[in-house]
C-alpha positions, 0 to 999 in steps of 0.5 A: 522541487524537493532534494535530499538536503531539503528533505533532510531538514524536514525530517529533522523538524519532524523528529523534533516534534517526536510523533508516535507514528510517521507515514511517508508516501510519494506524491501521487502525480496523476494529471490525467485524473486530477486536472489541477495537477497539470499546473505542475511540470514533470521536471519539477518532481523528483526522478525515480532515482531521487525518490529512492534516495529520499526513501533511503534517507528517510529510513536511515534517519528515522531508524537512527532516531529510534523509530521502527520501520513498519511495513513499507511506508510507516514508522513508529516508536518501539512502544507504539502498537504498530511496532509491537503488532508487526512482530506478532504478525497482527498488522492489517492494511487498507488504503489509508495505511497500516492498522491493527484493526483486522476485519473491522468495518470501515465507514466512509463519510463525505464525498468520494469516501470508501466504505468496506464491510466484509467482502463488500466495498462501496464508494460515495458520490465523487462530486458535490452536487450528486453527494448533496442531492442524495443526502438532502433527499435522505438517501445514502450517497453510495454510487458504486459497489463491489462484492469480492469473489473467492479469488479476490479474497485469496489474492487480497489475503496474500497481498496483505500478508506480504505487505504486513509481515514481509513474508508469506507462508504458502502452507497456511494459505493452502490450508486457509483457502484449499488451494495448491499455492505453486499451481494456483499462483504459477504466473505470479511466481514466474513474475517474482523470479525477476526480483531474485537477481537483485536480492529483493526477495527469496523464494523458498519451498514453503515461504516467500520472504521480502529481503531488506532491499525489497521494501523499496519496491514492495508494491511492485512485488505485491502487484505480481499477485494482482489479477486485475492490474494487467488488464487495467494497465492496458486499457488506460493509465489510472495509477501513479508510479510506484517509484 
């Protein structure tokens, strides 16, 4: 039931509180995964067009209030380390948002928490009985694990740099991973061409650059480099809408 007017009132109150950082995300509407969300009706939620209006309002309002627009969904005061390190291209991103802790191990505690060590991801039990049974037995509650392949690491790095730096240096990728970028990512580059007429990005000989309007659909742009997404999307709907 949000409107541009109601969200403007929310933003004004947040600005009054003057936090160092603000993260703004769309509500993840996934009733096929979260059964309790079936209590919400689709027509009560903002349309894709309204979500874009809300995002534009947020960007304009917070920038006018002195915040720096970091990446695609974070805002920070100019003195905050997120704003400083974005300029230096030292930002990192995980499923919780932006940080400057690139390469740090991530310890997840509690039911369904995700941990990340080097090239390995693990997840704890997703329901309380299984979680408590493991803990009470003196065992780790981990139920899922995945070790990344070389291709995973390469694609993660590419997506990370696009989302953090808003541009990608093809030659640095080639040196780091020993590939010919345009050959390795030929399919992804074809998909990116769809964004060109809308002035959302620029495809240069040595760089891919996200233009200002491209931040609105940065997730969609990054998805072009996701090798798993096409297959997963065919099998079943598991993700919320990006817009």
